[in-house]
N, C-alpha and C positions, 0 to 999 in steps of 0.2 A: 363304397364302391357303386351302389345304385345311383347316388346323387351325381357322381362323376360321369357315369354312363349317360344319364339324362342330359347333363350339360353338354357332353360330346355330341349327342344326337341333335340337340337344339342348335349348336353352333354349325353342325354339318348341314343343317337345312337353310342356313343363311348365306347370302352372297358374300364373296371374299371381303369386300370393304367393311361390311357390318361385322364380320367376324373379328377383324383387327380392332375396330372401334370398341366392340364389346369387351375384348380381351384387355385393352388398355384401361378402360374404366374399371374393370374387375380388379386388375392388378393395383391400380392407383388407390382403390378403396380398401385394399386388404389391411394396410397398416393402421390407419387412423379412423377407419369406419366411414370415411367420406372421400369422394373422388377429389383429386386436385387438378385444377385447370392450370397447366403450366404456361398458358398464354397470359394468365392474369396474375400480376405480382401480389395482389391482395390475397388471392387464394393460396399462393405458395407461401407467403409470409404467415398467414394464419395456420397453415399446416405445420410450419416450423415451430410456432408458439405452442401448438397443441402437442407436438412431439416433445418439446422441452418440458412441458408440464407433466408429461408421462415419463420423464427421465430417459427418453429415447434420444440420446445425445447424437448418435450417428445420423439418424434421420433428420433431426433438427438442424444440425450443421449443414447437411446437404441442402435443405430448403433455404436457409439463410444465405448460403453461398450462391445459390441460383439467383436470388433476388439481387444480391450485391453485384454479381457479374453480368447478368442478363438484363436487369432492370435498374441500372445504376443512376438513371436520370429520373426515376419516378419518386413519388413521395414516400415509398416504402424502403428506399435504399438506406436511410439513416436508421430506420427501425430495425432493419436486418443487421446492420453493423452493431448497434447497441445490444441487441439480443444475442448476437454471437458472443460478444464480450460477457454477457450475463451467463451464457452457457459455460464459457471457460471458467468464470468465477464459481459457478455452482459445482463444477468438477474439480475445483481447487487447483486449476492450472493457472496460477496467479501471474506468471510471467507473460503467458499468451493473453490472458485477460487484460492486463495492463496495456499491452501492445494494442489490443483491439479497442479499448476505451480511448486511448490516445489517438488512434487512427480516426475514430469518430470525431474527436475534437478538431483534428487537423482538416479532415475532409468536409465536415458539416458543422462549422463553428456556430451557426445560428440555429442548430437543431434544438428541439425541446429537450433532448437527452444530454446536451452538452454539460449542463451543470452536474447532473448525476454521474456522468461519465468521469468528470474530473475528480469528484469525491471518491468514486469507486476505484479509480486508478490509485489514489492515495491509500485506500484500504488494501489494495493488492500489495503495494510496497511494504505496508505495515505487516501484512501476513508473511512476507518474505524476510522481514527483519529478523536476524538471528540473535542468539544470546549475546551479552555484552563482550564476551571474550573472543568473538568472531569478527570478521570484517564487517563494517557497518555501512557499506555502500547503499543498501536498500533502506536502511534507517534514515539516511540523509535524503534519499529520494522521496521517502514518505513525508518527511518534514517539509521538503520543498513543495510537494504537491498539495499538502494541506494548507501551507502558507499561501500558495497561489490561489487556492479556492477562497481563502479569507479575503484576499485582495480583490478578486473578481466579483465575489458574492458576499460582500461585507455585511449586508443587511439580512442575509438568509439565516434561518434558525440553525442550519448545520454549521455555520461559522463558529458558533459557541462549542459545538461538539468537536470541531476541528482543533480548537484550542486544547481541549483535554487530551486529544491524541498527540498533539505536539509536545505537551508537557511530559507525557509518558515516554515518548521517543527521545526527547532531550535528556531525560533522566538516564536512559540507557547509554547515551553517548558519554554523559558525565561519569557514569559508573565505570565505563571502560577506561577513561582517563585516570580515575582515582585508583582503579586496580593496577594500572600501569605504574603509578607512583609506588605502590606497595612492592612491586617486582623490583624496581630499581633501588628501593631502600634496602631490600634484602641483599642486593649486590653491592651495597655501600657506594652507590653511584650518586652522590649528593647533587652534582650539577644537573645530571639528567632528570633526577627526581624534581628538582626545582622548576625545570621547564614545564613539566606536566601540572605542577601546582599553579604555576602562572596561567596556564591554559584554563584550568578550572575557575580561577578567580576572574579572568578576563571574559570568558565566554559562557560560563554557566552559573551566573548569580541567582538564577531562578530554580536551582536544584538543591537537594539536601546535602550535596557535597561541597557547597560554597563555603560554609563556615569551617568545616574540617580542613579545607585547603589552606586557610589562614594559619591555623595551628601548624600544619605540616610545613608550610613555607617558612614560618618562624624557626622551626626546628632545623630545617636545612640551612638557613642563613647562619644559625648558631654553629652548626657543624663546620661550616665554611669560614667561621670567625668573622663574618660580615655583620658585626654587632650594630653598627649605626643603622644599617638597612633593617635589621631585625627590630630595633627599637621603634623606628618609624612605622613599620608595619603593625607593631603592637598597638600603637596609638590609633591607627586606622581601625583595627579590629575592635578596640574598646568603644569607639564612636559608633561603629556599625552595629555592634552587639553589646549594648550596655548591660544586658542580663545574659550574656553568652554562656554556653555550657562549658567553654574551655578557659574561662577566666582564671581559674586556679592553676591550670596547666601553664598558662602564659606567665603568671606571677612566679611560678616555680622556675621557669626558664630564665626569667629576668635575674634571679639570684645567682645565676652562673656567669653573668656578664662581668668582665673585669672592671674593677673600679677605676675611674679616671682621676 
């Protein structure tokens, strides 16, 4: 109470203009410990970064928005756009983060942050990618973003890391296709099952579901009595997998074929 009284007495002794100025500086300095000059984009941007480091997301977003909207033609505009996306990422608001990373790429294609923004947008989609039994829209978006990164920044060290992400994401897509074959098999829908085995063989040769898809397709062709196609596929399988783990299963199926 004593301190507040002293402040009131001090302000009361100043002319009106200085009262307003002192109050503004006092209020501006309360949150971060330093006054913010809202006429200077650098000052506002640094205040936003400081607030972000303190996990004061509301204050940080306010500062970055001021830079983006009021100082959009300055050198700090792309900084604010990128750090706004970083704020969203830190809060795990991955949909908004991806939007803001992509906004930076579109608005500031030559920015020093463009490379990181593209990679981080891919990470956002990967975070949004659900289990294999759910819709895989975000999984596909993540693969597309990582692939785009590899195309644009082929020599970057992150291109190798992007490959690892793509492999894991493609595995999820293949797992979904494979699990779908199991559902149709339980329904005794051989033709529908065959469609998904074909997809696995044609589109996912780099996954662990590739070899099992050959066995599954041979089984479906046999169920449909399409023996010539089954025999031809067996030959392909033996060439591709000379030490394959399903060779015995394949041989057992062959014994069921009608003799010519």
